[in-house]
DOSE-840799 format. One line per field, with one value per residue (C-alpha): x, y, z; residue number from 1; residue in three letters. Coordinates in nm, 2 decimals, padded with zeros to 4 digits. Each point is the difference from the previous one (the first is absolute). Example, Ala and Ser with C-alpha at 12.3 -4.5 7.8 and 13.67 -1.06 7.14 Angstrom:
east	[01.23/00.14]
north	[-00.45/00.34]
up	[00.78/-00.07]
resi	[1/2]
resn	[ALA/SER]
% end
This chain:
east	[00.27/00.24/-00.08/00.06/00.34/00.09/-00.10/00.20/00.31/-00.04/-00.03/00.28/00.23/-00.11/-00.01/00.38/00.01/-00.26/00.14/-00.19/00.29/-00.03/00.25/00.27/00.06/00.30/-00.06/00.30/00.16/00.01/00.35/00.02/00.22/00.33/00.02/-00.16/00.00/-00.13/00.08/00.18/00.06/00.24/00.29/00.22/-00.15/-00.01/-00.26/-00.17/-00.05/00.08/00.07/-00.03/00.11/-00.11/00.15/-00.17/00.07/00.26/-00.04/00.18/-00.15/00.15/-00.13/00.09/-00.12/00.19/-00.10/00.24/-00.05/00.21/-00.03/00.06/00.06/-00.16/00.06/-00.12/00.14/-00.12/00.08/-00.18/00.05/-00.29/-00.06/-00.35/-00.03/-00.38/-00.27/-00.37/-00.26/-00.01/00.29/00.36/00.26/00.36/00.32/00.18/00.33/-00.03/00.27/-00.08/00.24/-00.12/00.17/-00.12/00.19/00.36/-00.06/-00.04/-00.17/-00.01/-00.27/00.00/-00.30/-00.11/-00.35/-00.31/-00.27/-00.35/-00.11/-00.38/-00.15/-00.28/-00.10/00.15/00.24/00.03/00.19/00.08/00.31/00.04/00.34/00.15/00.33/00.32/00.21/00.36/00.09/00.35/00.02/00.25/-00.07/00.02/-00.22/-00.36/-00.20/-00.38/-00.31/-00.13/-00.33/-00.02/-00.29/-00.05/-00.28/00.08/-00.15/00.09/00.08]
north	[15.61/00.24/-00.12/-00.36/00.10/00.18/-00.30/-00.24/00.23/00.04/-00.38/-00.08/00.25/-00.13/-00.37/-00.06/00.12/-00.24/-00.33/-00.32/-00.22/-00.22/00.03/-00.27/-00.18/-00.24/-00.32/-00.12/-00.28/-00.31/-00.14/-00.38/-00.10/-00.18/-00.12/-00.32/-00.17/-00.35/-00.36/-00.25/-00.37/-00.16/-00.24/00.22/00.35/-00.03/00.00/00.26/00.37/00.15/00.33/00.03/00.29/00.02/00.25/-00.04/-00.35/-00.08/-00.08/-00.12/-00.18/-00.05/-00.24/-00.07/-00.25/-00.04/-00.27/00.00/-00.18/-00.17/-00.34/00.09/00.28/00.04/00.30/00.04/00.28/00.03/00.23/-00.04/00.18/00.02/00.12/00.03/-00.10/00.02/00.21/00.00/00.20/-00.21/-00.24/-00.03/-00.26/00.03/-00.19/-00.02/-00.09/-00.08/-00.01/-00.15/-00.04/-00.23/-00.02/-00.29/-00.03/-00.06/-00.09/00.24/-00.07/00.22/-00.05/00.16/-00.02/00.10/-00.01/00.17/00.17/00.16/00.30/00.06/00.33/-00.09/00.35/00.35/-00.05/-00.38/-00.24/-00.37/-00.16/-00.37/-00.12/-00.33/-00.12/-00.18/00.03/-00.10/-00.07/00.03/-00.14/-00.19/-00.35/00.12/00.14/-00.08/00.13/00.00/00.17/00.29/00.18/00.35/00.23/00.34/00.23/00.38/00.33/00.31/00.31]
up	[05.19/00.15/00.35/-00.10/-00.15/00.32/00.21/-00.22/00.01/00.38/00.06/-00.24/00.18/00.34/-00.08/00.01/00.36/00.12/00.10/-00.04/00.10/00.31/00.28/-00.04/00.33/-00.01/00.18/00.19/-00.18/00.21/-00.03/00.00/00.29/-00.05/00.36/00.13/00.34/00.08/00.07/-00.22/00.02/-00.24/-00.01/-00.21/00.08/00.38/00.28/00.21/-00.01/-00.35/-00.16/-00.38/-00.22/-00.36/-00.24/-00.34/-00.12/00.26/00.36/00.31/00.30/00.35/00.26/00.37/00.26/00.33/00.25/00.29/00.33/00.27/-00.18/-00.36/-00.25/-00.35/-00.22/-00.36/-00.22/-00.36/-00.29/-00.33/-00.33/-00.24/-00.36/-00.14/-00.37/-00.04/00.16/-00.02/00.18/00.32/-00.04/-00.12/-00.09/00.12/00.04/00.33/00.16/00.37/00.27/00.34/00.29/00.28/00.33/00.22/00.33/-00.10/-00.37/-00.29/-00.34/-00.31/-00.26/-00.35/-00.22/-00.35/-00.14/-00.13/00.20/-00.03/00.19/00.05/00.11/00.23/00.10/-00.06/00.29/00.04/-00.23/00.00/-00.16/-00.09/-00.13/-00.10/-00.12/00.09/00.31/00.07/00.36/00.13/00.35/00.22/-00.16/-00.36/-00.27/-00.10/-00.30/00.05/-00.11/00.21/00.06/00.14/00.09/00.15/00.11/-00.02/00.09/-00.21/00.19]
resi	[1/2/3/4/5/6/7/8/9/10/11/12/13/14/15/16/17/18/19/20/21/22/23/24/25/26/27/28/29/30/31/32/33/34/35/36/37/38/39/40/41/42/43/44/45/46/47/48/49/50/51/52/53/54/55/56/57/58/59/60/61/62/63/64/65/66/67/68/69/70/71/72/73/74/75/76/77/78/79/80/81/82/83/84/85/86/87/88/89/90/91/92/93/94/95/96/97/98/99/100/101/102/103/104/105/106/107/108/109/110/111/112/113/114/115/116/117/118/119/120/121/122/123/124/125/126/127/128/129/130/131/132/133/134/135/136/137/138/139/140/141/142/143/144/145/146/147/148/149/150/151/152/153/154/155/156/157]
resn	[MET/ARG/ASN/ARG/LEU/LEU/ILE/ILE/ILE/PHE/LEU/SER/ALA/PHE/PHE/PRO/PHE/VAL/SER/PHE/ALA/GLN/GLU/VAL/VAL/GLU/LYS/PRO/VAL/GLU/LYS/GLU/SER/ASN/HIS/ASN/VAL/GLY/PHE/VAL/ALA/GLY/TYR/SER/THR/GLY/LEU/GLY/LEU/SER/TYR/LYS/TYR/GLU/ASN/GLY/LYS/ASN/GLY/VAL/GLN/PHE/SER/PHE/LEU/PRO/ILE/ILE/SER/GLU/ASN/PHE/THR/PHE/VAL/SER/LEU/GLY/CYS/THR/LEU/MET/HIS/THR/PHE/TYR/GLU/ALA/GLU/ASN/SER/GLY/LEU/PHE/VAL/TYR/GLN/GLY/ASN/HIS/LEU/ILE/VAL/PHE/ASP/GLU/SER/THR/MET/TYR/VAL/ALA/GLY/LEU/GLY/VAL/GLY/MET/ASP/PHE/THR/LEU/THR/LYS/LYS/ILE/SER/PHE/SER/LEU/MET/GLY/GLY/TYR/ALA/LEU/ASN/ASN/TYR/GLU/ARG/GLY/ARG/LEU/LEU/SER/MET/SER/LEU/GLU/SER/GLY/LEU/PHE/TYR/LYS/PHE]
% end
C-alpha cells in the first residue's frame, strides 16, 4: 500500500511537468487580393486593358485602349465606380457609375452610365463581371440616352 501511495504521489508531482499539448503551427493567412487586371468591353465603362481595385464594398476600375496609326486615331479611356450591395460565396451584385471618354480622329465623345452588375468568381484568381444599365452620350451632334451592356474578365493578383 505504501508503494502505491509513493507512486501516486510521485506521478501526481511529476504529471504537471509532462506536456501532452501539440505544437501549434500558425498557417499563413492568405489575404484576398484587392487588385485585379484584365480586359473590359463596355459602352459606358471603356474598352481595353483594365485595372480594378476593390476595397471592401467599394471599387474603382480604369480602362485604356489606344489605337493610333497614320490614317486614324482611336483612344478609349474609362473610369468606373462600383459599390457592392450583396455578396454570396461565388458571386456578388453591385451598382456602378461608368465614365468613358472616346477620342476618334478629331472628334471627342463622353459617355456616362449608371446600372447594375454581377460579379462571378470563376476560380480563386479569375472573375467575370457582367453589367447593364443606361448610358448618356454627349457628342458633337447632341445627346443620346440608350441602354448599355458591359463585361470584364479579371485576374486577381
